[in-house]
C-alpha positions as CSV (number, residue, x, y, z in Angstrom):
1,X,-28.3,-11.3,2.6
2,X,-31.6,-11.4,3.5
3,X,-34.5,-10.8,0.9
4,X,-35.3,-7.3,3.1
5,X,-31.5,-6.4,2.5
6,X,-31.6,-7.4,-1.0
7,X,-34.6,-5.2,-1.7
8,X,-33.1,-2.4,0.1
9,X,-30.1,-2.5,-2.4
10,X,-32.4,-3.0,-5.2
11,X,-34.4,0.0,-4.3
12,X,-31.2,2.1,-3.9
13,X,-29.9,1.1,-7.3
14,X,-33.3,1.6,-9.2
15,X,-33.8,-1.9,-9.8
16,X,-36.8,-2.4,-7.5
17,X,-39.9,0.0,-7.7
18,X,-41.3,0.7,-4.3
19,X,-45.1,1.6,-4.0
20,X,-45.7,5.4,-2.5
21,X,-46.9,5.4,1.0
22,X,-48.8,8.7,2.1
23,X,-49.6,9.8,5.4
24,X,-51.0,13.2,6.6
25,X,-47.6,14.4,7.2
26,X,-46.7,13.6,3.5
27,X,-44.9,10.6,1.9
28,X,-42.9,8.1,4.2
29,X,-40.1,5.6,3.2
30,X,-41.8,2.4,2.2
31,X,-39.4,0.2,4.0
32,X,-39.8,2.2,7.0
33,X,-43.7,1.7,6.6
34,X,-42.9,-2.3,6.0
35,X,-41.0,-2.5,9.1
36,X,-43.5,-0.9,11.1
37,X,-46.2,-3.1,9.9
38,X,-44.2,-6.3,10.6
39,X,-43.2,-5.6,14.1
40,X,-47.0,-4.8,14.7
41,X,-47.8,-8.4,13.0
42,X,-45.2,-9.7,14.9
43,X,-46.2,-8.4,18.2
44,X,-49.7,-9.7,17.9
45,X,-48.3,-13.1,17.1
46,X,-45.9,-13.0,20.1
47,X,-49.4,-12.6,22.0
48,X,-50.6,-15.8,20.8
49,X,-52.9,-14.5,17.9
50,X,-52.7,-14.9,14.0
51,X,-52.7,-12.2,11.6
52,X,-54.5,-12.4,8.1
53,X,-52.5,-12.2,4.9
54,X,-48.9,-13.0,6.3
55,X,-47.3,-16.0,8.9
56,X,-44.7,-16.0,11.3
57,X,-42.2,-18.0,9.0
58,X,-42.9,-15.3,6.2
59,X,-41.7,-12.4,8.4
60,X,-38.9,-14.8,10.0
61,X,-37.6,-15.7,6.4
62,X,-37.8,-12.1,5.1
63,X,-35.6,-10.2,7.8
64,X,-33.4,-13.4,8.7
65,X,-34.7,-13.8,12.4
66,X,-33.5,-16.7,14.4
67,X,-35.7,-18.4,17.2
68,X,-38.7,-20.7,17.4
69,X,-41.3,-18.0,18.6
70,X,-42.5,-14.7,17.7
71,X,-41.6,-13.7,21.2
72,X,-37.9,-14.7,20.6
73,X,-37.8,-12.9,17.0
74,X,-39.4,-9.5,18.2
75,X,-36.4,-8.0,19.7
76,X,-34.2,-8.9,16.5
77,X,-36.8,-6.8,14.4
78,X,-36.8,-3.9,16.8
79,X,-33.2,-3.9,16.4
80,X,-33.6,-4.0,12.7
81,X,-35.8,-1.0,12.9
82,X,-33.7,0.9,14.8
83,X,-30.7,0.4,12.7
84,X,-32.8,1.3,9.6
85,X,-33.7,4.5,11.5
86,X,-30.3,5.3,12.2
87,X,-29.3,4.7,8.5
88,X,-32.1,7.1,7.5
89,X,-30.9,10.0,9.7
90,X,-28.7,12.6,8.0
91,X,-25.0,12.6,9.0
């Protein structure tokens, strides 16, 4: 189980308190925000640039991504993001 999956479970069980993320349309899900920021960072890294405050290895380990480069891992993170979005949709 990846640290991201563990954090989701801990937050749903009330063991992990997540910060509030506000936007102009109201509060948004913290993990959705985190995914969006990490996807943005990974996109920058896949273009050959670096990001301040986070490394490729940290993102890779947090989500359990497989690959040697950010370009290889970006589609995997996009897939995680899509499955997260689908899980938030009401049935």
